[in-house]
N, C-alpha and C positions, 0 to 999 in steps of 0.2 A: 039351178035347173039342169045345166050340163052335167054337173057332178052326179045328180040323181040318175040321169040317163046312162052315164058311164058305169055307175054301180049296177044298174039293171043289166046292162050288156055284159058286165063281168060275171054276174051270177048266172046269167043264161049261158054264157060261154063255158063256165065251169060245169053246169049241168049237161051240156051237149058233150063236153069232153068225157065226162063220166059215162054217159050212155054209149058213146062211140068206143071207149076202151074196154067196157065190160065184156062184150062178146069176144073181143080178141083175147082178153085174159082168160075167159072160160075155154076158148078153143086151145090156147096154149096149155092150160091145165089138162084138157082132154088128151091132146096129142102127147104131152109129156108123160101122162100116166099110161097111155097105150104103148108108147115106145119103151118105157121102163118095164112094163109087164111083159111085153113081147120079148125083150132082151133077156128077162129072167127065165122065160119059158124055154128058150133055145139052149 
């Protein structure tokens, strides 16, 4: 029983971590692309 609960918590934690890191990864890509294109323009 405890092992099943631990497995569920682990899978939920992994899903939450993915959802939390996705926007930051998208923001990093956005700012990285914007800064590189701005640097190339000047």
